[in-house]
Structures are given as structure tokens and as C-alpha cells.
N, C-alpha and C positions, 0 to 999 in steps of 0.2 A: 203353265207353271206359276207357282206362287213364289213370290220373293219374300223372304223373311227379313225383317229389319230388326236389328238388335241395337240396343244403345249401351254404351259403356259408361260406367260410373266415373265421376271426376278423378277418383283415386287411381283407377285403372288406366285412365288416359295419361295421367302424370307418369305412372310407372312405365307405360309403353313408350312415351316420348323420351324418357331417360335412357331406356335400353337402346333406342334408335340413335340417340346422341352418342352413347358410348361406342357404338359400332362404327360411327363415322370418325372418331378420334384416332389418329395414327398412333398405334402402340409403340413404335420405334421412337417417335418424338417424345413420348412420355418417359420412356426408359432413359433416354439421354439426359434429360433434365434431372431426374432423380439420382442418377449415378454420381454426377459431379457434386451435386448439392449435399449428399450424405457425407462425403469425405471432407468437403469444405466446412461443414458444420462441426466436425470433430477437431479441427485445427485449434480453435480458441480453447476448447476443453483441455487439449494436450498442453498448450502453452500455460494455462493456469496451473496444471499439475506440476509442470517443471518449475515454475516460479515458487510454488509452495514447497517443493522439495529443497530448493537452494536457500530460501529465506527462512523456513521454519524447521523442517525435519532434519536436515543435515547438521545445522548448528546445535540442535538439541542433542543429537546423537554424539557429537564431538564432546559436548559438555558432560554428558552422562559417562562417556568413556574416561575422561579426565578424572571425574569424581571417583569412579570405580578403581582406577589405578592409585589415586591418593589414599583411599580407604584401605586398599590391599597392602600398601607400603607403610602403614602406621607401625611404629615400634615404640618400645618403652622409652620414656623421656621426652616424647614429642609434646609440645604445647598445642592444644586443639581448641576449637570452638564447636559446640554442639548446635544442633538445629533449634534447641530451646533457648539458646543464648548464654549457656554456661561456658566459662573459660576453665580449662583444667589441664592437668599434666597426666599423661598416660603412665599408669603404674604397672599394669599387667595386661597382656594381650592373649586372648583365647580365640577360639574359632570365630564366633559371631558376637562375642561380648568383649568390651574393654572396661577395665577398672581404671577410673580416673580420680584424681585428687583435686577437689575444687577449692579447698581451704585446708589449713593445718588440721590433720586428723580426720577430715571429712572426705570419705571415699564413696564413690557412686559407681554402680555398674551401668554401662550404657551400651545400647545396641550399636553395632559397628556402622550400620546404614544411616544413623542419625547424626553422624559427624558432618558438619558443614564445611570445615576446612582447617588448615593449620593457622596458628596464631602466634604473634610475638608476645602476647600477654599470658602469663602463667597464672597459677592459682594464687589467691590472696594470702599473704603471709601476715599473721598478727604479731605485733610487738607486745610482749608481756606486760610491761609497766604502763604504758600510755593508754592502751585500749581498755584495760580493766578499769582504770580510773575514769575514763570517759563513760563507760557503761554504767558505773555507779552514779555519776552525776546525772546522766540521762534518766535513770530509774527514779530518782527523787521527784523531779518535776512531773513525771508521768503519774506518780501516786498522788501528788497534790492536785493535779488536774482531774483525776478520777474523783477525789473528794469534792472538789468544786462542782463537778458535773452532777454528782449525787445531790448536793445541796441545791443546784440549779433546777433539777427535776422536781424537787419538793416545792420550790418557789413557783415553778411553772404550773404545777398541779393546783396550788392555791389560787393563782391568777385565773385559771380556767374555771374554778369553782365560783369566783367572784363574778365572772362574766355571765355564768349560767344563772 
């Protein structure tokens, strides 16, 4: 009889030894370690979710609910503050729009959702005599300033020509 010898490649030897090692490992021992480790690794994730709920999600929902009730209960005559920073008084209430007065005779339509809250400050009331006089006084210096600015640009342009 002839004996045949065959040689295994190094890769085949490594694969065969890995299969033999897996057969020796006790499957019950491996299952026991994996079962408790999987549940234990979920506990920190669940705790983080609970903390996020109580610190972030729940307070935001309460704030949103309060804002929604405030906006739904707006009525004519309320002094409000818009999200853009305008103070005004509600003149007319429609489904999704509010007409507010932000100054004497200045009325603006505002979407209901843009109301930031109620305010103690109402629209600005102009006094007829004093404010018109102040407006005239302020207009004269502005015109003079514009003339000086125009003269200054001419002087600046001649200076720049001299430098060149």
C-alpha cells in the first residue's frame, strides 16, 4: 500500500484550528454571558432617554401648550408683543390674523402665531403739538448735514486728486 501525504496550506490550517476551537467552547457558557450583558447595556440608554424627557421634552411641551392657550384667548383690546418686537393693541380678531394698532392710525395685520406674549405697554400715542415741533427741528439739522456731507465729498475728491 502506498500512503499519500498531503500538506495543508497555512490558511487552511488556521481555519481548521478555529473550527476545532469553536467546537470545544461550551455553548451554554457563551449564551449566559450574552444574555445578561445585552440587558445591562440597555439600562444606561433608557436612563438617558428618561433624563432627556424630563429635562428637555416635557418643559418644551408645557411651554408650547401655554403659548397656544394664550394665542387662542386673545381678544380685542389686549396689549401684545409680537415676535418681531412690536408693541401693539389688538383691534380686530379673525381666524388666523390679528389687526393690531402699533401707533396712532398705524394698523398692521399680524399672523396669530407670531404673538410672543401679552404686554403692559400699549401702542405709542403721539401728542400733536410737541412731536410735530420736534420733527421740524430735527429735519433742519439733517438737511444742513446733508449739504455739509455733499461739500465734504467734493473736498475729499480734490484731496484724492492731489495725492494721485
